[in-house]
matplotlib code that plots the C-alpha trace (Angstrom):
import matplotlib.pyplot as plt

x = [1.1, 4.3, 4.5, 4.5, 0.9, 1.2, 1.6, -2.0, -3.4, -0.8, -2.0, -5.6, -4.9, -3.0, -5.6, -8.5, -6.6, -6.1, -9.7, -10.8, -8.4, -10.1, -13.5, -15.0, -18.1, -17.9, -19.3, -16.5, -14.0, -15.2, -15.0, -11.5, -10.6, -11.9, -10.5, -7.1, -7.3, -8.3, -5.5, -2.8, -4.1, -3.9, -6.6, -6.6, -8.4, -5.2, -3.1, -3.3, -2.2, 0.5, 1.9, 1.8, 3.7, 6.3, 7.2, 4.6, 4.9, 2.7, 3.5, 7.2, 6.6, 4.4, 6.9, 9.8, 7.8, 6.9, 10.6, 11.0, 10.8, 9.0, 9.5, 13.0, 12.6, 15.9, 14.9, 11.4, 12.5, 15.2, 12.7, 10.4, 13.1, 14.6, 11.3, 9.0, 8.8, 11.5, 12.4, 10.7, 12.5, 13.7, 11.0, 8.3, 9.9, 9.9]
y = [23.6, 25.4, 26.4, 29.9, 31.2, 31.5, 27.7, 27.2, 29.4, 28.1, 24.5, 25.6, 27.2, 24.2, 21.7, 23.7, 24.2, 20.4, 19.8, 22.2, 20.5, 17.2, 18.9, 18.4, 20.4, 23.6, 22.0, 19.5, 22.2, 24.2, 21.1, 20.5, 24.1, 24.0, 20.5, 21.6, 24.8, 23.0, 20.5, 23.1, 25.5, 22.7, 20.5, 20.3, 16.9, 15.1, 18.0, 16.7, 13.2, 14.4, 16.7, 13.8, 11.5, 14.1, 15.8, 18.5, 20.6, 19.5, 22.6, 21.9, 18.3, 19.3, 21.9, 19.4, 16.6, 18.8, 18.9, 15.1, 12.9, 9.9, 8.0, 7.6, 5.0, 6.0, 9.7, 9.0, 6.5, 8.8, 11.6, 9.4, 7.9, 11.3, 13.2, 10.6, 11.2, 13.9, 14.7, 11.6, 8.7, 5.8, 3.6, 6.1, 6.6, 2.8]
z = [16.4, 16.6, 12.9, 11.4, 11.1, 7.3, 7.0, 7.9, 5.1, 2.6, 3.3, 2.9, -0.4, -1.6, -0.5, -2.0, -5.2, -5.5, -4.7, -7.5, -9.9, -9.0, -10.0, -6.5, -5.8, -3.8, -0.6, -0.6, -1.4, 1.6, 3.8, 2.7, 3.4, 7.0, 7.7, 6.5, 8.5, 11.7, 11.2, 10.8, 13.4, 15.9, 17.1, 20.9, 21.1, 22.1, 23.4, 27.0, 26.0, 23.7, 26.5, 28.9, 26.5, 25.4, 28.6, 29.0, 25.9, 23.0, 20.9, 21.0, 20.0, 17.1, 15.9, 16.2, 14.6, 11.6, 10.7, 10.8, 7.7, 9.1, 5.8, 7.0, 9.8, 11.5, 11.7, 12.8, 15.4, 16.7, 17.2, 19.1, 21.3, 22.2, 22.5, 24.1, 27.8, 27.8, 31.4, 32.8, 34.5, 32.4, 33.7, 32.8, 29.3, 28.7]

ax = plt.figure().add_subplot(projection="3d")
ax.plot(x, y, z, "-o")
ax.set_aspect("equal")
plt.show()
């Protein structure tokens, strides 16, 4: 997803650590580990759609979006407005 490889394992360790602190059973902890790993490695289920919406490079969009604080509406909206349909005509972007 455009992030350093160590981010995936760091996220897995954090998620499983939190799951263990919540006293979840080992099966649930394992599910959390693999779910977190898959999410950070980059699920390709929507890669084609993301690439089509954001100008053909879903990895660059994911990498750029990871640095955006979407809790700030201005920052999130700015990212979407400038990234959505990059390289497309104004009509297609709209």
